[in-house]
Structures are given as C-alpha cells and as structure tokens.
SEVO-53351 format. One line per 3 residues: number of its first residue (from 1); their letters; for each residue x negated, z, y negated of C-alpha. Coordinates in Angstrom, 1 decimal, padded with zeros to 4 digits. Example, Ala and Ser with C-alpha at 12.3 -4.5 7.8 and 13.67 -1.06 7.14 Angstrom:
1) AS) -012.3:007.8:004.5  -013.7:007.1:001.1
end
This chain:
1) MTA) -114.4:074.0:-082.8  -117.4:071.7:-082.6  -117.2:068.7:-085.0
4) TTT) -118.0:065.6:-083.0  -120.0:062.6:-084.4  -116.7:060.7:-084.6
7) FEQ) -115.2:063.3:-086.8  -118.2:063.3:-089.1  -117.9:059.5:-089.4
10) LVA) -114.5:060.1:-090.9  -116.1:061.6:-093.9  -118.1:058.4:-094.5
13) LDP) -114.7:056.5:-094.8  -113.8:058.7:-097.8  -117.0:059.3:-099.8
16) DEV) -114.9:060.1:-103.0  -112.8:062.7:-101.3  -111.8:065.7:-103.7
19) VTH) -112.8:068.4:-101.2  -110.6:071.4:-100.8  -113.1:074.2:-100.1
22) SFV) -112.4:077.2:-097.9  -113.5:080.4:-099.7  -113.5:083.6:-097.6
25) RDI) -113.4:087.2:-098.5  -112.7:090.3:-096.5  -109.9:092.6:-097.4
28) PLS) -110.0:096.1:-096.2  -106.7:097.4:-094.5  -105.5:100.7:-093.2
31) GGR) -107.1:102.3:-090.2  -110.4:100.6:-090.9  -109.2:097.2:-090.1
34) VLS) -110.4:094.1:-091.9  -108.4:091.0:-092.8  -110.4:087.9:-093.6
37) LIT) -108.7:085.8:-096.3  -109.3:082.1:-096.7  -108.4:080.6:-100.2
40) LDN) -108.1:076.9:-100.3  -109.1:075.5:-103.7  -110.2:072.0:-104.7
43) GRD) -111.7:073.3:-108.0  -109.0:071.4:-110.1  -106.1:072.6:-112.0
46) HTR) -102.6:072.8:-110.6  -101.9:069.1:-111.5  -104.3:068.1:-108.7
49) PNT) -103.0:069.7:-105.6  -105.1:070.7:-102.7  -105.3:067.9:-100.1
52) LGP) -106.7:067.8:-096.6  -109.2:065.0:-096.1  -111.9:064.8:-093.4
55) ATL) -114.5:066.8:-095.3  -112.0:069.5:-096.1  -110.8:069.7:-092.5
58) LEL) -114.4:069.9:-091.2  -115.3:072.7:-093.7  -112.1:074.6:-092.8
61) GSV) -112.8:074.2:-089.1  -116.3:075.5:-089.5  -115.0:078.5:-091.3
64) LDR) -112.4:079.1:-088.5  -115.2:078.9:-085.9  -117.2:081.6:-087.6
67) LAS) -114.1:083.8:-088.1  -113.3:083.4:-084.4  -116.8:084.6:-083.5
70) RAG) -116.3:087.6:-085.9  -113.0:088.3:-084.2  -114.6:088.3:-080.8
73) RGE) -117.1:090.8:-082.1  -114.3:093.0:-083.2  -115.3:092.7:-086.9
76) IAG) -111.9:091.5:-088.1  -108.4:092.3:-087.0  -106.7:089.1:-088.6
79) VAI) -107.3:086.0:-090.6  -105.0:084.9:-093.5  -105.0:081.6:-095.4
82) TGK) -103.5:080.9:-098.9  -104.0:078.5:-101.7  -105.1:078.4:-105.3
85) PFI) -102.6:079.3:-108.0  -099.2:077.5:-107.4  -100.5:075.4:-104.6
88) LAA) -101.0:075.9:-100.8  -101.7:072.2:-099.9  -100.0:068.9:-100.4
91) GAD) -101.1:067.5:-097.0  -103.4:064.6:-096.5  -104.4:062.3:-099.4
94) LSK) -102.1:059.5:-098.4  -103.9:056.9:-100.5  -106.9:057.4:-098.4
97) VSE) -105.0:057.7:-095.1  -103.5:054.3:-095.8  -107.1:052.8:-095.9
100) IPS) -107.9:053.9:-092.4  -109.4:050.7:-090.8  -108.1:050.8:-087.2
103) REV) -105.8:052.6:-084.8  -108.7:054.4:-083.2  -109.8:055.9:-086.5
106) GRQ) -106.3:056.9:-087.2  -106.1:058.7:-083.8  -109.3:060.5:-084.6
109) MAM) -107.9:061.7:-088.0  -104.8:063.0:-086.0  -107.1:064.8:-083.5
112) LGH) -109.2:066.3:-086.3  -106.1:067.7:-087.9  -105.0:069.2:-084.7
115) RTL) -108.4:070.6:-083.9  -108.7:072.3:-087.3  -105.3:073.6:-087.9
118) GAL) -104.7:074.4:-084.2  -107.6:076.7:-084.4  -105.4:079.1:-086.3
121) AEL) -103.7:080.0:-083.1  -106.9:080.3:-081.1  -108.9:082.9:-083.2
124) GVP) -108.4:085.8:-080.7  -106.6:087.8:-083.6  -103.3:087.0:-085.4
127) SFT) -103.4:084.5:-088.2  -101.2:084.6:-091.3  -100.4:082.0:-093.9
130) FIN) -099.3:083.2:-097.4  -097.4:080.3:-098.8  -098.1:080.9:-102.4
133) GLA) -097.0:077.5:-103.8  -096.4:073.9:-103.0  -096.7:073.2:-099.3
136) LGG) -096.0:069.6:-098.0  -096.9:067.8:-094.9  -100.2:069.2:-093.7
139) GTE) -099.8:072.1:-096.0  -096.6:073.2:-094.2  -098.4:072.6:-090.8
142) IAL) -101.1:075.0:-091.8  -098.3:077.6:-091.9  -096.8:076.4:-088.7
145) NST) -100.0:076.7:-086.8  -100.4:080.4:-087.9  -098.9:083.4:-086.1
148) YRT) -097.0:084.7:-089.1  -096.0:083.4:-092.5  -094.8:084.9:-095.9
151) VDS) -093.5:082.9:-098.8  -093.6:083.3:-102.5  -089.9:083.2:-103.7
154) SIP) -090.8:080.9:-106.6  -092.5:078.0:-104.7  -091.4:074.5:-105.9
157) ALG) -091.1:073.0:-102.5  -091.9:073.1:-098.9  -091.2:070.2:-096.5
160) LPE) -092.4:067.7:-094.0  -092.0:064.3:-095.9  -093.7:062.2:-093.4
163) VFL) -090.8:060.3:-091.9  -089.9:059.2:-095.4  -093.4:057.7:-095.7
166) GII) -093.4:055.9:-092.3  -095.3:058.4:-090.3  -094.5:061.7:-088.4
169) PGW) -095.6:065.3:-088.8  -098.8:064.8:-086.7  -100.8:068.0:-087.1
172) GGS) -098.4:070.1:-085.0  -095.2:069.9:-087.0  -093.2:067.8:-084.5
175) WLL) -093.9:070.2:-081.6  -094.3:073.6:-083.4  -091.2:073.5:-085.8
178) PNL) -088.4:072.9:-083.2  -089.9:075.6:-080.9  -090.1:078.0:-084.0
181) IGI) -086.7:077.5:-085.7  -084.5:075.6:-083.0  -083.6:072.0:-082.5
184) ENA) -080.9:071.6:-085.2  -082.9:073.2:-088.0  -086.0:071.2:-087.0
187) LKV) -084.0:068.0:-087.0  -082.9:068.8:-090.5  -086.4:069.5:-091.8
190) IIE) -088.2:066.7:-090.1  -085.7:063.8:-090.3  -082.6:064.5:-092.2
193) NPL) -084.1:066.0:-095.4  -086.9:063.3:-095.7  -084.2:060.6:-095.5
196) KNN) -082.2:062.2:-098.2  -084.5:061.0:-100.9  -087.2:063.3:-099.5
199) RTL) -085.3:066.5:-099.9  -087.6:069.7:-099.8  -086.9:073.4:-099.2
202) KAP) -086.9:076.3:-101.7  -088.2:079.7:-100.5  -084.8:081.2:-099.6
205) EVL) -084.2:078.3:-097.2  -087.6:078.7:-095.8  -086.9:082.3:-095.0
208) ELG) -083.4:081.6:-093.8  -084.5:078.9:-091.4  -087.2:081.2:-090.0
211) IAD) -090.2:079.1:-091.1  -091.3:082.2:-093.1  -091.1:085.7:-091.7
214) AMF) -091.0:087.5:-095.1  -090.5:086.6:-098.8  -092.0:088.3:-101.9
217) GPA) -091.8:087.7:-105.6  -094.5:085.9:-107.5  -095.7:088.8:-109.6
220) NFL) -097.7:090.5:-106.8  -097.2:088.0:-104.0  -100.6:088.1:-102.5
223) EHS) -100.8:092.0:-102.6  -097.4:092.3:-101.0  -098.3:089.8:-098.4
226) IAW) -101.5:091.6:-097.6  -099.7:094.9:-097.3  -097.1:093.3:-095.0
229) ADR) -099.8:091.8:-092.8  -101.4:095.2:-092.6  -098.1:096.6:-091.2
232) VLS) -097.6:093.9:-088.8  -101.2:094.4:-087.4  -100.6:098.2:-087.2
235) GAI) -097.4:097.7:-085.3  -095.3:099.2:-088.1  -093.4:096.0:-088.5
238) EVK) -092.0:094.0:-085.4  -091.3:090.4:-086.4  -088.1:089.0:-085.1
241) RPN) -087.2:085.3:-085.1  -083.4:084.9:-084.5  -083.6:081.0:-084.8
244) APG) -086.2:080.6:-082.1  -084.8:078.5:-079.3  -083.9:080.3:-076.1
247) KLE) -083.3:079.1:-072.6  -079.7:078.3:-073.1  -080.4:076.3:-076.2
250) RIA) -082.9:074.2:-074.4  -080.5:073.5:-071.5  -077.3:073.1:-073.3
253) KWD) -077.9:072.0:-076.8  -081.4:070.3:-077.2  -080.8:066.9:-075.8
256) IAV) -077.2:066.8:-077.2  -078.4:067.4:-080.7  -081.2:064.8:-080.5
259) GIA) -078.5:062.2:-079.2  -076.2:063.0:-082.1  -079.1:062.6:-084.5
262) RRS) -080.1:059.3:-082.9  -076.6:057.9:-083.2  -076.5:059.0:-086.9
265) LES) -079.7:057.4:-087.6  -078.5:054.1:-086.1  -075.3:054.1:-088.1
268) KIG) -077.0:055.0:-091.4  -080.4:053.2:-091.4  -080.2:050.8:-088.4
271) TVA) -083.2:050.6:-085.9  -085.8:048.8:-087.8  -087.6:051.9:-089.2
274) HAP) -090.0:053.2:-086.6  -091.0:056.7:-087.8  -087.6:058.5:-087.6
277) YRA) -087.3:057.4:-083.9  -090.8:058.3:-083.0  -090.1:061.7:-084.6
280) LDL) -087.0:062.1:-082.5  -088.9:061.3:-079.4  -091.4:063.9:-080.1
283) IKA) -088.9:066.6:-081.1  -086.9:065.8:-077.8  -090.1:066.2:-075.8
286) AKN) -090.9:069.4:-077.4  -088.3:071.2:-075.4  -090.2:071.3:-072.2
289) TTR) -093.9:070.3:-073.0  -096.9:072.4:-073.6  -098.5:072.8:-077.0
292) AEG) -101.5:070.7:-075.8  -099.2:068.0:-074.4  -097.1:068.0:-077.8
295) FAA) -100.2:067.7:-079.8  -101.6:064.8:-077.7  -098.3:063.0:-078.0
298) EDE) -098.4:063.4:-081.8  -101.9:062.0:-081.8  -100.7:058.8:-080.2
301) ALA) -097.6:058.5:-082.4  -099.5:059.0:-085.6  -102.2:056.6:-084.6
304) DLI) -099.6:053.9:-083.9  -097.8:054.5:-087.2  -100.8:054.9:-089.4
307) SGD) -102.1:051.6:-088.2  -098.7:049.8:-088.5  -097.1:047.7:-091.1
310) QFR) -094.4:050.1:-092.1  -096.8:053.0:-093.2  -098.9:050.5:-095.4
313) ASI) -095.7:049.2:-096.9  -094.4:052.8:-097.4  -097.5:053.8:-099.3
316) YAF) -097.3:050.7:-101.4  -093.7:051.6:-102.3  -094.7:055.3:-102.8
319) NLV) -097.4:054.1:-105.3  -094.8:051.9:-107.2  -092.5:054.8:-107.7
322) QKR) -095.2:057.4:-108.5  -097.6:055.4:-110.5  -096.3:052.0:-111.7
325) AKR) -093.0:053.4:-112.7  -094.7:055.6:-115.2  -096.7:052.8:-116.8
328) PAG) -094.1:050.1:-117.3  -095.5:046.6:-117.7  -095.0:045.0:-121.1
331) APD) -093.8:048.2:-122.8  -094.4:048.3:-126.6  -096.0:051.2:-128.4
334) RAL) -094.1:054.3:-127.8  -094.5:055.4:-131.4  -092.1:052.6:-132.5
337) AQP) -089.2:054.3:-130.8  -086.5:055.5:-133.1  -084.9:059.0:-132.7
340) ITK) -081.5:059.2:-131.3  -079.2:061.8:-132.9  -075.8:060.4:-131.9
343) VGV) -074.6:058.0:-129.2  -071.6:055.6:-129.2  -070.0:054.3:-126.0
346) IGA) -067.8:051.4:-126.1  -065.2:051.6:-123.3  -063.6:054.7:-121.7
349) GLM) -063.4:053.6:-118.1  -065.2:055.0:-115.1  -068.6:053.4:-115.9
352) ASQ) -068.4:054.2:-119.7  -067.5:057.8:-118.7  -070.6:058.1:-116.5
355) FAL) -072.7:056.8:-119.4  -071.2:059.3:-121.8  -071.8:062.3:-119.5
358) LFA) -075.3:061.3:-118.8  -076.3:060.7:-122.5  -074.7:064.1:-123.3
361) RRL) -076.6:066.0:-120.6  -079.9:064.4:-121.2  -080.1:063.7:-124.9
364) QVP) -078.1:066.8:-125.9  -076.6:064.8:-128.8  -073.0:064.1:-129.9
367) VVI) -071.5:061.2:-127.8  -068.3:059.5:-128.9  -066.4:057.0:-126.7
370) TDL) -063.9:054.4:-127.8  -061.3:052.1:-126.3  -058.3:049.9:-127.2
373) DQA) -055.7:052.7:-127.3  -055.5:056.5:-127.6  -054.2:056.9:-124.1
376) RVD) -057.4:055.3:-122.5  -059.6:057.3:-124.8  -057.9:060.6:-123.8
379) AGV) -058.1:059.6:-120.1  -061.9:059.0:-120.5  -062.6:062.2:-122.4
382) ARI) -060.5:064.1:-119.7  -062.5:062.4:-116.9  -065.8:063.4:-118.5
385) RGE) -064.7:067.1:-119.0  -063.5:067.1:-115.4  -066.9:066.2:-114.3
388) IDA) -068.4:068.8:-116.5  -066.1:071.4:-115.0  -067.1:070.3:-111.4
391) LAT) -070.8:070.6:-112.4  -070.2:074.2:-113.6  -068.0:075.0:-110.5
394) KGR) -070.9:073.9:-108.2  -073.3:076.1:-110.2  -075.4:073.1:-111.3
397) ISP) -074.9:074.0:-114.9  -074.2:077.3:-116.6  -070.9:078.2:-118.4
400) DES) -072.7:078.0:-121.7  -074.0:074.5:-120.9  -070.6:073.4:-119.9
403) NRL) -069.1:074.5:-123.2  -071.9:072.7:-125.1  -071.5:069.5:-123.2
406) AAL) -067.7:069.5:-123.6  -068.1:070.0:-127.2  -070.6:067.1:-127.6
409) VTG) -068.2:064.5:-126.1  -065.4:063.2:-128.3  -063.1:060.1:-128.3
412) TTD) -061.8:057.8:-131.0  -060.0:054.5:-131.4  -061.7:053.9:-134.8
415) MAD) -065.2:052.3:-134.6  -065.8:053.7:-138.1  -066.7:056.9:-136.1
418) FAD) -069.8:055.0:-135.0  -071.1:054.8:-138.6  -073.9:057.5:-137.9
421) ADW) -074.7:056.5:-134.4  -078.3:055.5:-133.6  -077.5:053.9:-130.2
424) VIE) -074.3:052.2:-129.2  -073.9:050.9:-125.6  -071.0:048.8:-124.3
427) AVF) -069.3:049.1:-121.0  -066.6:046.6:-121.3  -065.3:043.7:-119.1
430) EEL) -068.0:041.5:-117.8  -067.0:038.5:-119.9  -069.1:036.9:-122.6
433) GVK) -066.5:036.6:-125.3  -065.3:040.2:-124.8  -068.8:041.6:-125.2
436) QDV) -069.5:039.3:-128.3  -066.3:040.4:-130.0  -066.8:044.2:-129.5
439) FAE) -070.4:043.9:-130.7  -069.3:041.9:-133.8  -066.7:044.6:-134.5
442) VER) -069.1:047.5:-134.1  -071.8:045.9:-136.3  -069.4:046.1:-139.2
445) HVS) -069.6:050.0:-139.0  -073.0:051.0:-137.8  -076.2:051.1:-139.9
448) DTA) -078.7:048.3:-139.9  -081.1:050.3:-137.8  -078.7:051.2:-135.0
451) ILA) -079.7:049.8:-131.6  -076.9:048.0:-129.6  -077.3:048.0:-125.9
454) TNT) -075.4:046.0:-123.3  -074.9:047.1:-119.8  -074.3:043.4:-118.7
457) SSL) -075.3:042.8:-115.1  -075.8:039.1:-115.3  -074.7:037.7:-118.6
460) SVE) -077.3:036.4:-121.3  -078.1:039.2:-123.7  -079.1:036.4:-126.2
463) RIA) -075.6:034.9:-126.0  -074.0:038.4:-126.3  -075.9:038.8:-129.5
466) EKL) -075.5:035.4:-131.1  -072.5:036.3:-133.3  -074.3:039.3:-134.9
469) EHP) -076.0:039.3:-138.3  -078.9:041.3:-136.7  -079.3:040.0:-133.1
472) ERV) -082.8:041.4:-133.0  -081.3:044.9:-132.6  -079.7:044.1:-129.2
475) VGF) -081.3:045.0:-125.9  -080.1:044.9:-122.3  -079.8:048.3:-120.6
478) HFF) -078.5:047.6:-117.2  -077.6:050.7:-115.1  -076.8:050.8:-111.4
481) NPV) -073.8:052.5:-109.9  -073.5:055.5:-109.4  -075.1:056.0:-112.8
484) AVM) -076.0:059.7:-112.2  -077.7:058.9:-109.0  -079.4:055.5:-109.1
487) PLV) -082.8:055.9:-110.8  -083.3:052.3:-112.2  -082.5:050.7:-115.5
490) EVV) -083.4:047.2:-116.1  -084.3:047.0:-119.8  -083.8:043.4:-120.9
493) RAP) -085.7:041.8:-123.8  -083.9:038.8:-125.4  -085.9:036.4:-127.5
496) ATT) -084.9:038.0:-130.6  -085.2:041.7:-129.5  -087.7:043.6:-131.6
499) DVA) -090.4:045.9:-130.4  -088.6:048.8:-132.1  -085.4:048.0:-130.2
502) LST) -087.3:047.7:-126.9  -089.4:050.9:-127.5  -086.3:052.8:-128.3
505) AMS) -084.6:051.6:-125.2  -087.7:052.6:-123.1  -087.7:056.0:-124.8
508) VAA) -084.0:056.6:-124.1  -084.5:055.6:-120.3  -087.3:058.2:-120.0
511) KLK) -085.2:060.9:-121.7  -082.4:060.0:-119.2  -084.8:060.5:-116.4
514) KTA) -084.5:056.9:-115.3  -087.2:054.4:-114.3  -087.2:051.4:-116.6
517) VIT) -088.5:048.0:-115.8  -088.6:045.4:-118.5  -087.2:042.0:-117.7
520) RDT) -086.9:038.7:-119.5  -083.4:037.6:-120.4  -082.4:035.5:-117.4
523) PGF) -079.4:035.3:-115.3  -079.1:038.3:-113.0  -082.4:039.8:-114.2
526) VVN) -084.1:041.1:-111.1  -081.8:043.0:-108.7  -078.7:040.9:-109.1
529) RIL) -080.7:037.6:-108.9  -082.0:038.7:-105.6  -078.7:040.0:-104.3
532) AKI) -077.1:036.8:-105.4  -079.5:034.8:-103.4  -078.9:036.9:-100.2
535) LGE) -075.1:037.1:-100.7  -074.8:033.4:-101.7  -076.7:032.4:-098.6
538) TMH) -074.7:034.6:-096.3  -071.4:033.5:-097.7  -072.6:029.8:-097.5
541) AVD) -073.3:030.4:-093.8  -069.8:031.7:-093.3  -068.3:028.9:-095.3
544) TGT) -070.1:026.3:-093.1  -068.8:027.9:-089.9  -071.1:030.7:-088.9
547) PFE) -069.1:033.5:-087.4  -068.9:036.8:-089.4  -070.6:038.7:-086.5
550) VVD) -073.6:036.4:-086.5  -074.0:036.6:-090.2  -073.6:040.4:-090.2
553) SAL) -076.6:041.0:-088.0  -078.8:038.1:-089.0  -080.7:040.0:-091.7
556) DAF) -081.3:043.2:-089.7  -085.0:042.6:-089.7  -084.9:043.3:-093.5
559) GMP) -084.2:047.0:-092.6  -081.4:047.4:-095.3  -079.1:050.3:-094.9
562) MSP) -076.0:048.0:-094.9  -075.1:044.4:-093.9  -074.4:041.8:-096.5
565) FEL) -070.6:042.2:-096.0  -070.8:046.0:-096.2  -072.8:045.5:-099.5
568) LEL) -070.0:043.0:-100.9  -067.2:045.5:-100.1  -069.2:048.3:-101.8
571) VGL) -070.0:046.5:-105.1  -066.5:044.9:-104.9  -065.5:041.4:-103.7
574) KVG) -064.4:040.3:-107.2  -067.7:041.4:-108.8  -069.6:039.8:-105.9
577) AHV) -067.7:036.5:-106.5  -068.5:036.7:-110.2  -072.2:037.3:-109.6
580) LDT) -072.3:034.2:-107.3  -070.4:032.1:-109.8  -072.8:033.1:-112.6
583) HSA) -075.9:032.3:-110.7  -074.5:029.1:-109.2  -073.7:027.9:-112.8
586) AFP) -077.3:028.8:-113.9  -079.1:027.4:-110.9  -076.7:025.0:-109.1
589) DRF) -079.6:023.6:-107.0  -080.5:026.9:-105.4  -077.5:029.3:-105.6
592) FAS) -074.1:028.9:-103.8  -070.7:030.0:-105.2  -068.0:030.5:-102.6
595) ENL) -064.2:029.8:-103.1  -063.8:031.7:-099.8  -065.2:034.8:-101.4
598) HAL) -062.7:034.6:-104.2  -060.0:034.4:-101.6  -061.4:037.4:-099.8
601) ADL) -061.5:039.2:-103.1  -057.7:038.6:-103.4  -057.2:039.9:-099.9
604) GHI) -059.2:043.0:-100.9  -061.5:043.5:-098.0  -063.4:041.8:-095.2
607) YER) -063.5:044.4:-092.4  -060.6:046.0:-090.6  -060.8:049.8:-090.7
610) NAK) -059.1:052.8:-089.1  -057.3:055.5:-090.9  -060.7:057.4:-091.5
613) GAV) -062.2:054.3:-093.0  -064.5:053.5:-090.0  -065.0:049.7:-089.3
616) KGF) -063.0:048.4:-086.4  -064.1:044.8:-086.7  -063.5:041.8:-089.0
619) DPA) -060.0:041.6:-090.4  -058.0:038.7:-088.8  -056.8:037.7:-092.2
622) ARR) -060.3:037.4:-093.5  -061.2:035.3:-090.4  -058.3:033.0:-091.2
625) IVQ) -059.5:032.6:-094.8  -063.0:031.4:-093.8  -062.1:029.2:-090.8
628) GGT) -062.8:025.5:-090.9  -066.6:025.2:-091.2  -068.2:022.8:-089.0
631) SPM) -072.0:023.4:-089.2  -072.7:026.9:-088.0  -076.2:028.5:-087.9
634) TGE) -077.7:030.7:-085.5  -078.8:034.2:-086.7  -082.5:033.2:-086.6
637) QLR) -081.8:030.1:-088.5  -080.0:032.0:-091.2  -082.7:034.7:-091.3
640) RRV) -085.5:032.2:-091.8  -083.4:030.3:-094.4  -082.9:033.4:-096.4
643) ELG) -086.5:034.5:-096.1  -087.8:031.1:-097.4  -085.2:031.1:-100.1
646) LAD) -086.1:034.5:-101.3  -089.8:033.7:-101.3  -089.2:030.6:-103.3
649) EVH) -087.0:032.5:-105.8  -089.3:035.4:-106.3  -092.2:032.9:-106.8
652) RML) -090.1:031.2:-109.4  -089.3:034.5:-111.1  -093.0:035.3:-111.4
655) EDD) -093.9:031.9:-112.7  -091.2:032.2:-115.3  -092.4:035.7:-116.3
658) VVH) -089.1:037.4:-115.6  -091.2:040.3:-114.8  -095.0:040.7:-114.9
661) AAE) -095.8:041.1:-111.2  -094.4:041.2:-107.7  -094.7:045.0:-107.9
664) DID) -092.1:045.1:-110.6  -089.6:043.2:-108.4  -090.2:045.5:-105.6
667) LCL) -089.9:048.6:-107.7  -086.5:047.2:-108.9  -085.3:046.7:-105.4
670) VLG) -086.4:050.0:-104.1  -084.8:052.0:-106.9  -082.0:049.8:-107.8
673) AGY) -080.8:048.2:-104.5  -081.9:050.7:-101.8  -084.6:048.6:-100.3
676) PFQ) -086.4:051.0:-097.8  -089.7:052.3:-098.4  -091.0:051.3:-095.0
679) MGG) -090.4:047.7:-095.9  -092.3:048.1:-099.2  -089.4:046.5:-101.1
682) LTP) -089.3:042.7:-100.5  -092.6:040.9:-101.2  -094.8:042.6:-098.5
685) YLD) -092.1:041.7:-095.9  -092.0:038.0:-097.1  -095.8:037.9:-096.8
688) RVG) -095.9:039.5:-093.3  -093.3:037.1:-091.8  -094.9:033.9:-093.3
691) ASE) -092.1:033.1:-095.7  -094.4:033.2:-098.7  -096.9:030.7:-097.1
694) RAF) -094.0:028.5:-096.2  -092.5:028.6:-099.6  -095.5:028.1:-101.9
697) GGT) -098.6:028.1:-099.8  -099.8:031.5:-100.7  -098.9:035.2:-100.7
700) FHT) -097.7:037.7:-103.1  -100.4:040.2:-102.2  -104.0:039.5:-101.5
703) PPI) -104.7:040.7:-098.8  -101.2:041.0:-097.5  -099.8:044.5:-097.0
706) RGV) -099.9:045.0:-093.3  -101.2:047.2:-090.5  -104.5:047.1:-088.6
709) S) -105.3:046.9:-084.9
end
C-alpha cells in the first residue's frame, strides 16, 4: 500500500494523535515456518485503549507492505495481529473524527481505513487476528479483514457501535460481517445491538456467531493462538464456518430479513435517524457485490454521515454521557457526604418497591419500607422478594446474593423503625399536603443528621420541607421510570438544602450507578418542564381543533422514539394532566392546561388497540371528547410553534440558573426522556433549525453543532 499525499495530510489534521504503534516480531513455527506477529500498543496503560488515527493507520499500512514483500519472498508463512494487554483496539478516536473539516476529508479517512485494514486480506499469506481484549468499531474490523480469528474468553466486549453514534461500520464491517456470519446475525451485531443501548458481545457469543474461529482462556491466550495458527497453516486444522451464508440464504432469506429489519426500525425509531438505514442499504447490497464494490459504498456512506449533522450531534451527546456526567456541574465537595448504613422508604407501592430493591442491591444496607397498613407493607415486601427471585432465576444474581438481598429488605407500619436510618426517601402520592405530612411524621423519629429525599416530579421541594424543624436536610431525588433501567436522577437543591445533604445525595446516586444532574428547585425541574411544554402545546393544538393525526406526526422531525400521545399513554394520562396543571399554574403565560386531557384520563386511553395491544387508530370516544375546536393548525405550524416555545423555555431555564449550561439540559433529556443521540438532545436541534435565533437572537452553542460540506 502506497500512502498518498492526501492520506499524509490527514495526519496534519490530528497533530496530537496518541499513535498506536505496530511492533513486529517473528515467531518460529513447526516445519520451519515463520509467523510475523504485529502487536498494537499506544504506550499507555489499559485505561487508554489503542485507537486508530491517521498516523496509526499509515504506520500499520507501511508494516503490512513490508510483510507482504517478505511473504512474496517466502520468508513468512503468515501474519498475525494482536493488542497490548486487555486491548485490541477501540476503533477510531471519535473526538478527532468529529473534527474532520469536510466531506472529502471524511471520505479520505474512510479510504485510508480500507486501504490499511484491507491489506490484511492481500498479503499473499493467511492473516490472523488474536482478539486478546476490547475490540470495538475499527478494532473489530481489523479482525474481520483477517483470514482467521481467535478470541480470549475473558474479553470485556466486542462490537460495532457505529450506528449508535450516527455512522456505519465503514472499514469493511458492513460488507464483511454479513458475508462471514449470515444476514440475520449481521443485522443483530450491526444494527440491533447498537440500538439496544449499545449492547456488545462477550467471547462465547463471538465464537457462536462465527466471528471468531477458536476461543482460548486468558492464562496462555497468545501461546494457544499461535499454536492454533501453526496447525491451521500446516493443514492439521480445517476451519469450518457453519454460519457463512450459502446460495440459498442469499436467494431466499437475505432481502426478506432486511425488509423485516427495516419495518422494525420504522416502528421503533421512525425514519429520522440516517445511520441505521444507510447500514441496512449496505448490508442488503453485500449479498451480491464484490468486496471492492462493498468497500467503495462504505466510503461514500461514511463520508456522508461523518460530515452530517447527526454524527456531530451524536458525538456531542456521547461526550455528555461519558465526560460531563462524571463531573456534575455545581456538585459540592464529595468529602461532605455522610455514610449511609440504613435506608427508609416511605410507601410500599410499585415505585417504592423499585426504590427499595435498587438501594438494597447497590448499597448493600438494610432497607425498611412502610405504608399505611400491614397489608400494603406485606404486599410491597412480597413484590420486592418476587423481583429478587426473578433475578436469581435469570442467573443475574447468585443464590447467596438472593438470600442476602431478601434478608436486607423488611417492612413496618411503625416509623419508629426509621430511627437509625441515615437516608429516608418518600414515594407517596404526588400531592403537596400528603408529602408534607409524611415528612413531618418521619422527622419525629429520625436523627437530626438523617437526610430526607423526595421523589417528587414537579412539586416544590422547598414547600415539601416547609413544615419541618430541619428543612435544610431535604433534597429532591427524582428517579425516572422504570427505576432499575433509566440512568438519570435529578438532584434538586432547595434554597435551604445544605452542602452536606446535596453531597450525600450525589454520593448515593453514584453508588446506585445513576447519573445525577443538579437542578434548582423550580416546577418540573428539567425533564418534566420540557415535556410539559411539548405535551401542553400538543394538547392545546388538539383542543383548538387540530386533528389527532396531524398532531401525532407534527414533531417527527425531533427524532423521538414515540409521538406525544404515545408518551402520554406511557406516563399515564392522569399523571400527564397533573403535570400540565402544575406548570400552567406556575407559568400561566407560557404553559397550557387541558380539560380535555382530564376527560381523556377518565376514558383511560387515546388510541384504539387490537387484542395484542397494537394501535389501530384513534379511539372514536377520544375524538368525541376533543371535538369542537375551531382554529386548527397545520403540522408545520405546530412544529415551528413547539420549536420556538422550547427555545424560549430552555433560554429562560438557563437565565434562571435551573441548571448551569445547555449541556445539562441535553444530558437530562438523553438519559431521562430518551432523546436520541443522533439529535444531540434538544439544544443542538433548536440551533440547527433556527428556533434559537428566532426565540432570543442567538444560539445555545457557538459555533452551532452541525455538519460540514
């Protein structure tokens, strides 16, 4: 491979690249054969994975050129590539890829990856990848471009996460993988897994799918892999690949599987996200294109996506989750956090039971739940223990851990049992008086240093605490449902909340493995205030005569996984009506309540569904409830109205220091409301469509987060 001037210019775009070097040594094999082993190593410890930037690829390409020449002279019988301890490669350095200045430079980066990794199949001798550790993106594609692969049974993860980040496997993966392991398996690895919160593969799955040809334990992985390669080269082992697609699969199954995947995507994520559909197109074409044609198509697709808005927004969202989430803005000194040795949960319903199980699992301390009567307490404890049994049955916890967790959770009707609790959280009805009363009662029993946390979604934390002798101990701790799955906790600081209470709340969130964002005590905090704006505007449109169907699709451009009415049914129509009422009372000039929504809540649904729960259309009874409006909007009018309203509201939230920066709002929406990565949350979208400029004459990000030409 000859590195062109254009490729060399790519190095200048990333002068600070941490280069992953290619170190070569010859390994003698049986029969006088020689295996040249390349070890990838960036000279850092395992916390800095090998990455594949322009200088890295050029160096590896030069090494492969020399090895191809040696192979041509008969000096070596094979080439193998592996990584430094625990790491093969984590792919390209995405922070640098996101800085590529033009589509053409993006295309050159794609071509360089193909030229370099593709050389593993053009050495004149077999190539091997010994997958000794983490292999993501380009790291996985190193293996796919090789002739044979082994995998260490202890690797933490292998995968192709590109679709999750708004691009496609563009260094051979989109063409090579379906032709290696079959269409259905490839769809799972390239599209389905990344869209399931970026699921990756463990070694047994890598072997079972046929991505690896052999698996060895970590103790002597390299030695076993070399011995296996020796036997392959000598002909003692014939490698068989039962999942490789045959002629029948290409004729009868390939297009059908792609069609099913496309319909599934459309139903789950809509059609706004570009990357999954470009990946589908490439996978479909891999059925009957040559390797060269497949690689060329990847070059064009990767160039389009790298230079587009969605990849830039995805990297912005990725950095929020990976970096900003670990350094919460406004967090007090961690040393102020009090230890938690016992937890009290006020309430024994579904949400309270989820809290109790999460606290027991993560904190490994006694958890006691309470409610109004023994029957409710017993039902709550039984529900928790049922969940523990289910975890054990699924193999997610051991029998010993199951027994320990069950012993940690108890129930009571006597709040005196909270006397030695360090942390008490309420999960009672969302009504101010109820929350005030239960906290006033529990304060009579707990120590002066115990922290009281409220899970309120929209009520004032200050008001909840106003009847207490020590309101400074109260902090908002707003989970999202389902508690075990959703990663966000809004930690709410009321005016009286002390640094000790806030620090303890942040420490608890970290131990629960949740991302905490600190917000000021204001109606709806972050997520529910944004949702109230969207849902209030959509219900206002219905109330004034806009048909359900128009409203249902008007916000498709936001890229959300569900429409406003689907969201209302998911959170509960009564809850939605309450949230709108709360915000309308707090901000009557900007937020709408809806009597029609209360009536729909009494009906219990908006959609008409079949016996399997699939939507058939809008329920005729729901249509009758909302009829009578006389000033309907078009879908475009509603979309622009919502965009403008959101830009104005976010700007007000930042001016009012609800959170410290637009990044915190986007982090909340990505982790707490399911906003897609490819949109970057909310504020990059509002900048791109001009809503920020229309609302307040500026942008949330300078420069705006958008693609390049």
